[in-house]
Structure formats: C-alpha cells, structure tokens
VOTITOR-197449 format. One line per 2 residues: number of its first residue (from 1); their letters; for each residue x, y, z of C-alpha. Coordinates in steps of 0.25 Angstrom, whole numbers, plus 5000, padded with zeros to 4 digits. Example, Ala and Ser with C-alpha at 12.3 -4.5 7.8 and 13.67 -1.06 7.14 Angstrom:
<pts>
1 = AS = 5049,4982,5031; 5055,4996,5029
</pts>
This chain:
<pts>
1 = XX = 5000,5000,5000; 5005,5014,4996
3 = XX = 5008,5023,5008; 5001,5036,5008
5 = XX = 5002,5050,5015; 4989,5053,5021
7 = XX = 4986,5068,5023; 4974,5068,5033
9 = XX = 4966,5080,5038; 4962,5081,5053
11 = XX = 4950,5089,5056; 4938,5083,5049
13 = XX = 4946,5071,5045; 4953,5064,5057
15 = XX = 4944,5071,5067; 4932,5079,5067
17 = XX = 4933,5093,5061; 4938,5103,5071
19 = XX = 4935,5118,5067; 4948,5126,5068
21 = XX = 4942,5135,5079; 4940,5123,5088
23 = XX = 4953,5116,5086; 4958,5118,5100
25 = XX = 4946,5114,5106; 4941,5102,5098
27 = XX = 4953,5095,5092; 4955,5086,5104
29 = XX = 4941,5082,5104; 4938,5081,5089
31 = XX = 4932,5067,5085; 4941,5058,5077
33 = XX = 4935,5053,5064; 4932,5039,5065
35 = XX = 4943,5030,5059; 4953,5042,5057
37 = XX = 4963,5037,5066; 4963,5023,5062
39 = XX = 4963,5026,5047; 4975,5036,5049
41 = XX = 4983,5026,5058; 4980,5015,5048
43 = XX = 4986,5023,5037; 4998,5027,5045
45 = XX = 5001,5012,5050; 5000,5009,5035
47 = XX = 5012,5018,5033; 5005,5030,5027
49 = XX = 5009,5044,5031; 4999,5052,5039
51 = XX = 4998,5067,5038; 4988,5075,5045
53 = XX = 4985,5088,5037; 4976,5098,5044
55 = XX = 4972,5113,5042; 4975,5115,5057
57 = XX = 4985,5126,5059; 4999,5123,5064
59 = XX = 4995,5129,5077; 4985,5117,5079
61 = XX = 4996,5106,5077; 4997,5102,5092
63 = XX = 4982,5101,5094; 4981,5093,5081
65 = XX = 4992,5084,5084; 4987,5081,5098
67 = XX = 4973,5077,5092; 4980,5068,5081
69 = XX = 4989,5062,5092; 4977,5059,5102
71 = XX = 4971,5051,5091; 4983,5041,5089
73 = XX = 4983,5045,5074; 4996,5041,5067
75 = XX = 5002,5051,5058; 5015,5057,5052
77 = XX = 5012,5072,5050; 5002,5083,5054
79 = XX = 5001,5095,5044; 4994,5107,5048
81 = XX = 4989,5119,5041; 4982,5112,5029
83 = XX = 4974,5123,5022; 4960,5124,5028
85 = XX = 4947,5121,5019; 4936,5124,5029
87 = XX = 4931,5138,5029; 4938,5141,5016
89 = XX = 4934,5143,5002; 4943,5131,4997
91 = XX = 4936,5119,4992; 4946,5108,4996
93 = XX = 4961,5103,4995; 4968,5100,4982
95 = XX = 4980,5092,4985; 4992,5094,4974
97 = XX = 5005,5087,4976; 5017,5082,4968
99 = XX = 5015,5069,4975; 5005,5058,4972
101 = XX = 4992,5061,4978; 4983,5048,4979
103 = XX = 4971,5053,4984; 4963,5062,4994
105 = XX = 4952,5058,5002; 4942,5068,5008
107 = XX = 4938,5063,5022; 4923,5061,5023
109 = XX = 4923,5056,5038; 4927,5041,5034
111 = XX = 4940,5035,5038; 4939,5023,5029
113 = XX = 4949,5019,5019; 4951,5029,5008
115 = XX = 4946,5027,4994; 4955,5020,4985
</pts>
C-alpha cells in the first residue's frame, strides 16, 4: 500500500466546530467526531504522515496541541494559520502543488474509509 501524507483540519473535522471567539472556553470540551481518533491513529500506524492543518492562529497553538494530545491522537505535525473560509467571500480551497495530489475529501461527518 502506498504511504500518504494526510492534511487534516481540526474544527468541524476532528471535533465539533468551535467558533474563534469561543476557542479558549470551548476547545477543551469540544466533542470529538465519532471515529476520528481511531481513523487517524490507524493511518498513522500504517506508516502514513499525519499533518493537522488549522485556521487557528499561532497564538492558539498551546490550547490546540493540548486538545490534540488529550485525545491520544498520533500525528507528526501541526500547521497553524490556514486561510479562513468561514465568514469570508471565498468559496473553497483549490490546492495547487508541483507534487502529485491524489485526492481531496470534503469531510461530511463520517470517518469511514475514504472513497477509492
């Protein structure tokens, strides 16, 4: 099986969406999406690279890392400052790279296997 790099969002993907203005009060209590931890840990254990990529600012790194670590999620890297989509006029992300991009999956609340 080919190893992959998984770029995974946090709010609304790993755990329930936490509005920016409530991050300090609600991050620790945010409900984890069913199957998220197990799915990510399985991919990690298979030898894939796990990178969490969030629109949270660098000032929120500690509270974000504390939440991830409290879940027992295995990962390699946490990238902060992804451009925000919510409350902006932008319609989505368009990923352009000089490396092979195999697929993108929009999370719809289900951590089953990704489509082939």
